N, CA, C and O atoms as CSV, one atom per row, in Angstrom:
chain,resi,resn,atom,element,x,y,z
A,1,GLN,N,N,94.863,92.683,93.125
A,1,GLN,CA,C,95.027,91.784,94.212
A,1,GLN,C,C,96.547,91.528,95.119
A,1,GLN,O,O,97.603,91.244,94.553
A,2,LEU,N,N,96.428,91.664,96.353
A,2,LEU,CA,C,97.618,91.362,96.721
A,2,LEU,C,C,97.849,90.291,97.745
A,2,LEU,O,O,96.941,90.161,98.566
A,3,VAL,N,N,99.091,89.343,97.880
A,3,VAL,CA,C,98.995,88.457,98.746
A,3,VAL,C,C,100.386,88.408,99.261
A,3,VAL,O,O,101.336,88.223,98.501
A,4,GLU,N,N,100.516,88.567,100.512
A,4,GLU,CA,C,101.921,88.289,101.319
A,4,GLU,C,C,102.489,86.867,101.721
A,4,GLU,O,O,101.847,85.817,101.750
A,5,SER,N,N,103.531,87.011,101.959
A,5,SER,CA,C,104.030,85.773,102.236
A,5,SER,C,C,105.570,85.963,103.344
A,5,SER,O,O,106.035,87.063,103.645
A,6,GLY,N,N,105.894,85.206,103.603
A,6,GLY,CA,C,107.047,85.222,104.410
A,6,GLY,C,C,106.999,85.353,105.969
A,6,GLY,O,O,108.089,85.156,106.507
A,7,GLY,N,N,105.987,85.638,106.776
A,7,GLY,CA,C,105.955,85.856,108.026
A,7,GLY,C,C,106.280,84.646,108.562
A,7,GLY,O,O,106.527,83.675,107.847
A,8,GLY,N,N,106.310,84.599,110.153
A,8,GLY,CA,C,106.760,83.357,110.707
A,8,GLY,C,C,107.012,83.689,112.235
A,8,GLY,O,O,106.646,84.745,112.751
A,9,LEU,N,N,107.628,82.747,112.857
A,9,LEU,CA,C,108.296,83.100,114.065
A,9,LEU,C,C,109.791,82.773,114.085
A,9,LEU,O,O,110.416,81.757,113.779
A,10,VAL,N,N,110.179,84.055,114.578
A,10,VAL,CA,C,111.635,84.504,114.688
A,10,VAL,C,C,112.300,84.774,116.042
A,10,VAL,O,O,111.615,85.461,116.801
A,11,GLN,N,N,113.438,84.395,116.480
A,11,GLN,CA,C,113.853,84.741,117.665
A,11,GLN,C,C,114.592,86.289,117.857
A,11,GLN,O,O,115.261,86.778,116.947
A,12,VAL,N,N,114.443,86.765,118.756
A,12,VAL,CA,C,114.988,88.546,118.967
A,12,VAL,C,C,116.432,88.525,117.974
A,12,VAL,O,O,117.166,87.538,117.986
A,13,GLY,N,N,116.646,89.388,117.368
A,13,GLY,CA,C,117.860,89.453,116.600
A,13,GLY,C,C,117.889,88.792,114.988
A,13,GLY,O,O,118.717,89.085,114.125
A,14,GLY,N,N,116.900,87.954,114.866
A,14,GLY,CA,C,116.863,87.292,113.594
A,14,GLY,C,C,116.196,88.296,112.678
A,14,GLY,O,O,115.826,89.438,112.952
A,15,SER,N,N,116.108,87.533,111.351
A,15,SER,CA,C,115.877,88.181,110.099
A,15,SER,C,C,114.568,87.649,109.631
A,15,SER,O,O,114.222,86.588,110.151
A,16,LEU,N,N,113.828,88.145,108.811
A,16,LEU,CA,C,112.845,87.968,107.793
A,16,LEU,C,C,113.065,88.369,106.884
A,16,LEU,O,O,113.978,89.194,106.851
A,17,ARG,N,N,112.307,87.992,105.543
A,17,ARG,CA,C,111.967,88.664,104.505
A,17,ARG,C,C,110.709,88.371,103.989
A,17,ARG,O,O,110.422,87.211,103.692
A,18,LEU,N,N,109.713,89.539,103.809
A,18,LEU,CA,C,108.175,89.380,103.760
A,18,LEU,C,C,108.167,89.697,102.096
A,18,LEU,O,O,108.845,90.597,101.599
A,19,SER,N,N,107.397,88.918,101.425
A,19,SER,CA,C,107.085,89.345,100.200
A,19,SER,C,C,105.723,89.378,99.911
A,19,SER,O,O,104.860,88.823,100.590
A,20,CYS,N,N,105.484,90.199,98.637
A,20,CYS,CA,C,103.878,90.776,98.482
A,20,CYS,C,C,103.650,90.748,96.749
A,20,CYS,O,O,104.091,91.596,95.974
A,21,LEU,N,N,103.061,89.864,96.481
A,21,LEU,CA,C,103.089,89.326,94.996
A,21,LEU,C,C,101.584,90.053,94.399
A,21,LEU,O,O,100.533,89.532,94.771
A,22,ALA,N,N,101.540,91.125,93.576
A,22,ALA,CA,C,100.505,91.677,92.675
A,22,ALA,C,C,100.054,91.613,91.853
A,22,ALA,O,O,100.759,91.711,90.849
A,23,SER,N,N,98.734,91.428,91.696
A,23,SER,CA,C,98.345,91.025,90.346
A,23,SER,C,C,97.077,91.738,90.154
A,23,SER,O,O,96.553,92.320,91.104
A,24,GLY,N,N,96.514,91.730,88.899
A,24,GLY,CA,C,95.473,92.312,88.355
A,24,GLY,C,C,95.362,93.669,88.021
A,24,GLY,O,O,94.302,94.181,87.659
A,25,GLY,N,N,96.518,94.317,88.141
A,25,GLY,CA,C,96.743,95.888,87.481
A,25,GLY,C,C,98.186,95.784,86.969
A,25,GLY,O,O,98.863,94.757,86.917
A,26,THR,N,N,98.576,97.159,86.561
A,26,THR,CA,C,100.141,97.152,85.911
A,26,THR,C,C,100.866,97.827,87.251
A,26,THR,O,O,100.709,98.981,87.649
A,27,PHE,N,N,101.620,96.895,87.777
A,27,PHE,CA,C,102.474,97.147,88.863
A,27,PHE,C,C,102.935,98.323,89.002
A,27,PHE,O,O,102.743,98.839,90.103
A,28,THR,N,N,103.761,99.208,87.844
A,28,THR,CA,C,104.163,100.111,87.774
A,28,THR,C,C,103.463,101.498,88.102
A,28,THR,O,O,104.020,102.513,88.520
A,29,LYS,N,N,102.275,101.336,87.852
A,29,LYS,CA,C,101.468,102.429,88.325
A,29,LYS,C,C,101.095,102.836,89.763
A,29,LYS,O,O,100.493,103.897,89.933
A,30,TYR,N,N,101.411,102.075,90.776
A,30,TYR,CA,C,101.395,101.993,92.045
A,30,TYR,C,C,102.402,101.955,92.877
A,30,TYR,O,O,103.437,101.292,92.816
A,31,VAL,N,N,101.883,103.030,93.996
A,31,VAL,CA,C,102.970,103.193,95.015
A,31,VAL,C,C,102.554,102.081,95.886
A,31,VAL,O,O,101.399,101.965,96.294
A,32,MET,N,N,103.543,101.237,96.176
A,32,MET,CA,C,103.613,100.188,97.384
A,32,MET,C,C,104.011,100.649,98.646
A,32,MET,O,O,104.675,101.662,98.870
A,33,ALA,N,N,103.405,99.556,99.749
A,33,ALA,CA,C,103.572,100.054,101.044
A,33,ALA,C,C,103.158,98.844,101.913
A,33,ALA,O,O,102.122,98.182,101.867
A,34,TRP,N,N,104.464,98.705,102.886
A,34,TRP,CA,C,103.841,97.702,103.992
A,34,TRP,C,C,103.437,98.669,105.122
A,34,TRP,O,O,103.926,99.781,105.319
A,35,PHE,N,N,102.112,97.845,106.089
A,35,PHE,CA,C,101.861,98.932,107.145
A,35,PHE,C,C,101.879,97.428,108.056
A,35,PHE,O,O,101.841,96.333,107.493
A,36,ARG,N,N,101.943,97.601,109.567
A,36,ARG,CA,C,101.510,96.465,110.225
A,36,ARG,C,C,100.638,96.926,111.474
A,36,ARG,O,O,100.647,98.051,111.973
A,37,GLN,N,N,99.961,95.941,111.837
A,37,GLN,CA,C,99.211,95.961,113.081
A,37,GLN,C,C,99.429,95.137,114.157
A,37,GLN,O,O,99.011,93.981,114.089
A,38,ALA,N,N,100.035,95.538,115.188
A,38,ALA,CA,C,100.180,94.590,116.220
A,38,ALA,C,C,98.493,94.325,117.486
A,38,ALA,O,O,97.514,95.072,117.472
A,39,PRO,N,N,98.592,93.623,118.008
A,39,PRO,CA,C,97.447,93.461,118.587
A,39,PRO,C,C,96.887,94.472,119.556
A,39,PRO,O,O,97.576,94.764,120.534
A,40,GLY,N,N,95.372,95.197,119.338
A,40,GLY,CA,C,95.208,96.337,120.028
A,40,GLY,C,C,95.408,97.734,120.115
A,40,GLY,O,O,95.023,98.647,120.846
A,41,ASN,N,N,96.466,97.538,118.682
A,41,ASN,CA,C,96.967,98.859,118.226
A,41,ASN,C,C,96.356,99.155,116.934
A,41,ASN,O,O,95.639,98.377,116.303
A,42,GLU,N,N,96.751,100.545,116.524
A,42,GLU,CA,C,96.324,100.991,115.035
A,42,GLU,C,C,97.246,100.621,114.243
A,42,GLU,O,O,98.417,100.466,114.588
A,43,ARG,N,N,96.761,100.429,112.995
A,43,ARG,CA,C,97.434,100.257,111.747
A,43,ARG,C,C,98.679,101.267,111.842
A,43,ARG,O,O,98.472,102.415,112.235
A,44,GLU,N,N,99.928,100.861,111.497
A,44,GLU,CA,C,101.281,101.664,111.531
A,44,GLU,C,C,101.797,101.451,110.188
A,44,GLU,O,O,101.890,100.390,109.573
A,45,PHE,N,N,102.173,102.835,109.769
A,45,PHE,CA,C,103.123,102.566,108.476
A,45,PHE,C,C,104.588,102.023,108.577
A,45,PHE,O,O,105.299,102.472,109.476
A,46,VAL,N,N,105.002,101.240,107.856
A,46,VAL,CA,C,106.183,100.872,107.689
A,46,VAL,C,C,107.345,101.527,106.804
A,46,VAL,O,O,108.388,102.090,107.137
A,47,CYS,N,N,106.721,101.217,105.420
A,47,CYS,CA,C,107.453,102.068,104.589
A,47,CYS,C,C,106.816,101.678,103.187
A,47,CYS,O,O,106.094,100.728,102.883
A,48,ALA,N,N,107.335,102.753,102.419
A,48,ALA,CA,C,106.418,102.795,101.138
A,48,ALA,C,C,107.869,102.979,99.887
A,48,ALA,O,O,109.022,103.164,100.278
A,49,ILE,N,N,107.513,102.886,98.491
A,49,ILE,CA,C,108.110,102.682,97.532
A,49,ILE,C,C,107.596,103.087,96.389
A,49,ILE,O,O,106.488,102.634,96.102
A,50,THR,N,N,108.250,104.027,95.451
A,50,THR,CA,C,107.384,104.202,94.169
A,50,THR,C,C,107.850,103.057,92.953
A,50,THR,O,O,108.301,101.928,93.145
A,51,ASP,N,N,107.625,103.637,91.850
A,51,ASP,CA,C,107.875,102.428,90.896
A,51,ASP,C,C,109.324,102.935,90.334
A,51,ASP,O,O,109.904,102.259,89.484
A,52,ILE,N,N,109.835,104.027,90.786
A,52,ILE,CA,C,111.173,104.551,90.473
A,52,ILE,C,C,112.149,104.288,91.831
A,52,ILE,O,O,113.265,104.801,91.912
A,53,ASP,N,N,111.640,103.513,92.775
A,53,ASP,CA,C,112.357,103.183,94.039
A,53,ASP,C,C,112.761,104.155,94.816
A,53,ASP,O,O,113.833,104.040,95.410
A,54,SER,N,N,111.868,105.440,94.971
A,54,SER,CA,C,111.894,106.158,95.900
A,54,SER,C,C,110.898,105.742,97.024
A,54,SER,O,O,109.717,105.421,96.895
A,55,THR,N,N,111.785,105.838,98.361
A,55,THR,CA,C,111.307,105.397,99.230
A,55,THR,C,C,110.845,106.395,100.354
A,55,THR,O,O,111.211,107.563,100.221
A,56,LEU,N,N,110.101,106.069,101.418
A,56,LEU,CA,C,109.619,106.576,102.531
A,56,LEU,C,C,109.606,105.774,103.459
A,56,LEU,O,O,108.916,104.780,103.231
A,57,THR,N,N,110.266,105.819,104.754
A,57,THR,CA,C,110.289,104.774,105.854
A,57,THR,C,C,110.149,105.715,107.192
A,57,THR,O,O,110.704,106.776,107.476
A,58,ASN,N,N,109.076,104.819,107.989
A,58,ASN,CA,C,108.988,105.094,109.217
A,58,ASN,C,C,110.190,105.070,110.113
A,58,ASN,O,O,110.291,104.140,110.913
A,59,GLU,N,N,111.093,105.983,110.059
A,59,GLU,CA,C,112.592,105.585,110.769
A,59,GLU,C,C,112.362,105.494,112.171
A,59,GLU,O,O,113.032,104.716,112.851
A,60,ASP,N,N,111.259,106.395,112.791
A,60,ASP,CA,C,111.352,106.611,114.259
A,60,ASP,C,C,110.990,104.825,114.724
A,60,ASP,O,O,111.619,104.347,115.668
A,61,SER,N,N,110.259,104.220,114.195
A,61,SER,CA,C,110.027,102.647,114.359
A,61,SER,C,C,110.929,101.602,113.774
A,61,SER,O,O,110.907,100.420,114.118
A,62,MET,N,N,111.596,102.033,113.014
A,62,MET,CA,C,112.502,101.074,112.098
A,62,MET,C,C,113.931,101.079,112.225
A,62,MET,O,O,114.673,100.150,111.906
A,63,LYS,N,N,114.256,102.145,112.692
A,63,LYS,CA,C,115.720,102.800,113.018
A,63,LYS,C,C,116.580,101.963,112.094
A,63,LYS,O,O,117.408,101.304,112.722
A,64,GLY,N,N,116.614,101.822,110.951
A,64,GLY,CA,C,117.068,101.569,109.896
A,64,GLY,C,C,117.411,99.823,110.059
A,64,GLY,O,O,118.489,99.318,109.746
A,65,ARG,N,N,116.703,99.373,110.393
A,65,ARG,CA,C,116.754,97.556,110.136
A,65,ARG,C,C,115.835,97.686,108.978
A,65,ARG,O,O,116.573,97.565,108.001
A,66,PHE,N,N,114.864,97.831,108.647
A,66,PHE,CA,C,114.161,97.221,107.566
A,66,PHE,C,C,114.429,98.045,106.343
A,66,PHE,O,O,114.414,99.275,106.304
A,67,THR,N,N,114.727,97.062,105.148
A,67,THR,CA,C,114.425,97.565,103.643
A,67,THR,C,C,113.426,97.413,103.001
A,67,THR,O,O,112.879,96.331,103.215
A,68,VAL,N,N,112.827,98.207,102.113
A,68,VAL,CA,C,112.119,98.054,101.211
A,68,VAL,C,C,112.429,97.731,99.825
A,68,VAL,O,O,113.560,98.103,99.514
A,69,SER,N,N,111.944,97.301,99.135
A,69,SER,CA,C,112.304,96.848,97.612
A,69,SER,C,C,111.308,96.523,96.981
A,69,SER,O,O,110.329,96.174,97.640
A,70,ARG,N,N,111.226,96.527,95.556
A,70,ARG,CA,C,110.485,95.954,94.508
A,70,ARG,C,C,111.014,95.636,93.430
A,70,ARG,O,O,112.022,96.226,93.040
A,71,ASP,N,N,110.357,94.485,92.621
A,71,ASP,CA,C,111.112,94.060,91.723
A,71,ASP,C,C,109.628,94.068,90.448
A,71,ASP,O,O,108.832,93.148,90.261
A,72,ASN,N,N,109.668,95.378,89.779
A,72,ASN,CA,C,108.716,95.532,88.836
A,72,ASN,C,C,108.561,94.506,87.702
A,72,ASN,O,O,107.449,94.339,87.201
A,73,ALA,N,N,109.627,93.814,87.277
A,73,ALA,CA,C,109.652,92.800,86.187
A,73,ALA,C,C,108.445,91.394,87.037
A,73,ALA,O,O,107.549,90.789,86.449
A,74,LYS,N,N,108.737,91.279,88.094
A,74,LYS,CA,C,107.904,90.051,88.787
A,74,LYS,C,C,106.603,90.201,89.516
A,74,LYS,O,O,105.861,89.309,89.928
A,75,ASN,N,N,106.433,91.858,89.616
A,75,ASN,CA,C,105.210,92.068,90.427
A,75,ASN,C,C,105.286,92.103,91.804
A,75,ASN,O,O,104.274,92.052,92.502
A,76,MET,N,N,106.699,92.207,92.370
A,76,MET,CA,C,106.609,91.679,93.586
A,76,MET,C,C,107.117,93.034,94.658
A,76,MET,O,O,107.901,93.951,94.415
A,77,LEU,N,N,106.578,92.827,95.511
A,77,LEU,CA,C,107.255,93.764,96.900
A,77,LEU,C,C,107.633,93.298,97.927
A,77,LEU,O,O,106.835,92.488,98.400
A,78,TYR,N,N,108.810,93.508,98.676
A,78,TYR,CA,C,109.790,92.974,99.512
A,78,TYR,C,C,109.984,93.910,100.665
A,78,TYR,O,O,110.149,95.127,100.585
A,79,LEU,N,N,109.941,93.155,101.779
A,79,LEU,CA,C,110.516,94.032,103.386
A,79,LEU,C,C,111.674,93.126,103.925
A,79,LEU,O,O,111.412,92.083,104.524
A,80,GLN,N,N,112.807,93.494,103.730
A,80,GLN,CA,C,113.697,92.839,104.720
A,80,GLN,C,C,114.048,93.398,105.777
A,80,GLN,O,O,114.586,94.499,105.892
A,81,MET,N,N,113.636,92.356,106.916
A,81,MET,CA,C,113.644,92.877,108.513
A,81,MET,C,C,114.687,92.290,109.189
A,81,MET,O,O,114.723,91.081,109.417
A,82,ASN,N,N,115.585,93.111,109.541
A,82,ASN,CA,C,116.819,92.597,110.377
A,82,ASN,C,C,116.719,92.803,111.680
A,82,ASN,O,O,115.864,93.653,111.929
A,83,SER,N,N,117.262,92.357,112.635
A,83,SER,CA,C,117.590,92.590,113.987
A,83,SER,C,C,116.304,92.829,114.650
A,83,SER,O,O,116.110,93.924,115.178
A,84,LEU,N,N,115.422,91.932,114.676
A,84,LEU,CA,C,114.020,91.859,114.719
A,84,LEU,C,C,113.987,92.112,116.229
A,84,LEU,O,O,114.981,91.729,116.845
A,85,GLU,N,N,112.990,92.704,116.933
A,85,GLU,CA,C,112.686,92.697,118.429
A,85,GLU,C,C,111.090,92.536,118.652
A,85,GLU,O,O,110.223,92.612,117.782
A,86,PRO,N,N,110.921,92.297,120.019
A,86,PRO,CA,C,109.325,91.712,120.207
A,86,PRO,C,C,108.567,92.570,119.609
A,86,PRO,O,O,107.786,92.204,118.731
A,87,LYS,N,N,108.694,94.041,120.047
A,87,LYS,CA,C,108.041,95.016,119.384
A,87,LYS,C,C,107.542,95.391,118.057
A,87,LYS,O,O,106.805,96.308,117.694
A,88,ASP,N,N,108.313,94.160,117.237
A,88,ASP,CA,C,107.920,94.047,115.495
A,88,ASP,C,C,106.984,93.084,115.578
A,88,ASP,O,O,106.484,92.811,114.486
A,89,THR,N,N,106.558,92.451,116.532
A,89,THR,CA,C,105.513,91.626,116.507
A,89,THR,C,C,104.373,92.063,116.164
A,89,THR,O,O,103.856,92.930,116.869
A,90,ALA,N,N,103.632,91.534,114.896
A,90,ALA,CA,C,102.363,92.248,114.372
A,90,ALA,C,C,101.937,91.302,112.964
A,90,ALA,O,O,102.609,90.367,112.528
A,91,VAL,N,N,101.024,91.663,112.560
A,91,VAL,CA,C,100.686,90.941,111.103
A,91,VAL,C,C,101.055,92.334,110.422
A,91,VAL,O,O,101.077,93.440,110.961
A,92,TYR,N,N,101.334,92.006,109.127
A,92,TYR,CA,C,102.418,92.802,108.127
A,92,TYR,C,C,101.360,92.844,107.266
A,92,TYR,O,O,100.733,91.799,107.092
A,93,TYR,N,N,100.949,94.091,106.546
A,93,TYR,CA,C,100.139,94.133,105.229
A,93,TYR,C,C,100.938,95.030,104.289
A,93,TYR,O,O,101.564,96.079,104.443
A,94,CYS,N,N,100.641,94.102,103.099
A,94,CYS,CA,C,100.744,95.232,101.898
A,94,CYS,C,C,99.731,95.732,101.163
A,94,CYS,O,O,98.657,95.196,100.889
A,95,ALA,N,N,100.313,97.234,100.738
A,95,ALA,CA,C,99.128,98.141,100.250
A,95,ALA,C,C,99.233,98.688,99.073
A,95,ALA,O,O,100.358,98.411,98.657
A,96,ALA,N,N,98.649,99.334,98.292
A,96,ALA,CA,C,99.003,100.028,96.938
A,96,ALA,C,C,97.720,101.145,97.003
A,96,ALA,O,O,96.599,101.069,97.507
A,97,ASN,N,N,98.413,102.202,96.263
A,97,ASN,CA,C,97.584,102.930,95.660
A,97,ASN,C,C,98.076,103.520,94.382
A,97,ASN,O,O,99.262,103.703,94.106
A,98,ASP,N,N,96.809,103.865,93.454
A,98,ASP,CA,C,97.552,104.292,91.768
A,98,ASP,C,C,97.499,105.785,92.074
A,98,ASP,O,O,97.692,106.371,91.008
A,99,LYS,N,N,97.316,106.677,93.094
A,99,LYS,CA,C,97.496,108.340,93.051
A,99,LYS,C,C,98.641,108.663,93.513
A,99,LYS,O,O,98.737,109.568,94.342
A,100,ASN,N,N,99.844,107.898,93.004
A,100,ASN,CA,C,101.267,108.484,93.196
A,100,ASN,C,C,101.681,109.250,94.497
A,100,ASN,O,O,102.580,110.091,94.539
A,101,GLN,N,N,100.919,108.856,95.540
A,101,GLN,CA,C,101.065,109.411,97.147
A,101,GLN,C,C,101.651,108.374,97.814
A,101,GLN,O,O,101.250,107.277,98.202
A,102,VAL,N,N,103.145,109.220,97.882
A,102,VAL,CA,C,103.841,107.898,98.687
A,102,VAL,C,C,103.732,108.972,100.413
A,102,VAL,O,O,104.281,110.012,100.778
A,103,THR,N,N,102.586,107.877,101.162
A,103,THR,CA,C,102.250,108.569,102.234
A,103,THR,C,C,102.266,107.605,103.428
A,103,THR,O,O,102.572,106.447,103.142
A,104,MET,N,N,102.023,107.839,104.564
A,104,MET,CA,C,102.080,107.271,105.734
A,104,MET,C,C,100.520,106.934,106.231
A,104,MET,O,O,100.222,106.311,107.250
A,105,THR,N,N,99.691,107.449,105.346
A,105,THR,CA,C,98.634,107.425,105.812
A,105,THR,C,C,97.652,106.172,105.047
A,105,THR,O,O,97.456,106.006,103.843
A,106,PRO,N,N,97.084,105.310,106.319
A,106,PRO,CA,C,96.405,103.919,105.358
A,106,PRO,C,C,95.411,104.366,104.270
A,106,PRO,O,O,95.322,103.724,103.224
A,107,THR,N,N,94.604,105.545,104.523
A,107,THR,CA,C,93.613,106.047,103.761
A,107,THR,C,C,93.794,106.472,102.611
A,107,THR,O,O,92.930,106.786,101.792
A,108,ALA,N,N,94.920,106.500,102.500
A,108,ALA,CA,C,95.215,106.871,101.031
A,108,ALA,C,C,95.381,105.479,99.887
A,108,ALA,O,O,95.425,105.630,98.666
A,109,TYR,N,N,95.446,104.349,100.482
A,109,TYR,CA,C,95.920,103.313,99.996
A,109,TYR,C,C,94.689,102.312,99.819
A,109,TYR,O,O,94.287,101.758,100.842
A,110,ASP,N,N,94.197,102.096,98.876
A,110,ASP,CA,C,93.206,101.290,98.115
A,110,ASP,C,C,92.878,99.659,98.310
A,110,ASP,O,O,91.927,98.974,98.685
A,111,HIS,N,N,94.312,99.447,97.802
A,111,HIS,CA,C,94.466,97.816,97.950
A,111,HIS,C,C,95.092,97.692,99.111
A,111,HIS,O,O,95.814,98.475,99.728
A,112,TRP,N,N,94.500,95.936,99.477
A,112,TRP,CA,C,95.168,95.925,100.735
A,112,TRP,C,C,95.330,94.145,100.499
A,112,TRP,O,O,94.417,93.551,99.926
A,113,GLY,N,N,96.652,93.334,101.031
A,113,GLY,CA,C,96.491,92.082,101.179
A,113,GLY,C,C,95.767,91.852,102.672
A,113,GLY,O,O,95.360,92.639,103.527
A,114,GLN,N,N,95.803,90.431,102.573
A,114,GLN,CA,C,95.525,89.976,103.800
A,114,GLN,C,C,96.133,89.719,105.286
A,114,GLN,O,O,95.669,89.401,106.381
A,115,GLY,N,N,97.280,89.991,104.808
A,115,GLY,CA,C,98.563,90.106,105.930
A,115,GLY,C,C,98.997,88.900,106.244
A,115,GLY,O,O,98.288,87.908,106.070
A,116,THR,N,N,100.318,88.833,106.789
A,116,THR,CA,C,101.257,88.012,107.102
A,116,THR,C,C,101.845,87.949,108.429
A,116,THR,O,O,102.597,88.895,108.661
A,117,ARG,N,N,101.717,87.124,109.341
A,117,ARG,CA,C,101.863,87.479,110.684
A,117,ARG,C,C,103.345,87.075,111.022
A,117,ARG,O,O,103.902,86.053,110.621
A,118,VAL,N,N,103.937,88.132,111.899
A,118,VAL,CA,C,105.201,88.115,112.184
A,118,VAL,C,C,105.299,87.987,113.890
A,118,VAL,O,O,104.603,88.715,114.597
A,119,THR,N,N,106.174,87.052,114.429
A,119,THR,CA,C,106.207,86.964,115.772
A,119,THR,C,C,107.789,86.558,115.972
A,119,THR,O,O,108.574,85.797,115.407
A,120,VAL,N,N,107.846,87.737,117.397
A,120,VAL,CA,C,109.289,87.724,117.653
A,120,VAL,C,C,109.263,87.177,118.980
A,120,VAL,O,O,108.297,87.426,119.701
A,121,SER,N,N,110.253,86.428,119.408
A,121,SER,CA,C,110.054,85.618,120.539
A,121,SER,C,C,111.323,86.129,121.329
A,121,SER,O,O,112.332,86.120,120.624
A,122,SER,N,N,111.505,86.544,122.535
A,122,SER,CA,C,112.617,86.440,123.427
A,122,SER,C,C,112.939,85.495,124.026
A,122,SER,O,O,113.923,85.538,124.765
């Protein structure tokens, strides 16, 4: 089970830190990822991280503003988002796969959280 938190309303240029608590499995077996989905858009890959902190980031969209991390001892995944822009407004989802696939493809991820909403106001 994956449960996200930390979303909310923030002004342009502000920061948020999203969290995802994982339960029900061995956390280190999973590649963890963040996706987001804005209204009317397809789900978009944000970033992924392995148990040994290898990362994959959608730099085209994130442009160095977002940083993913995980705390294996606490079964937690994080997304630090800085310099937020209105285009970052979306529901952000935590996802996991146990196939060791570090990928941008949503269908590779077997487990999803319910999402946390981020709204960036101008």
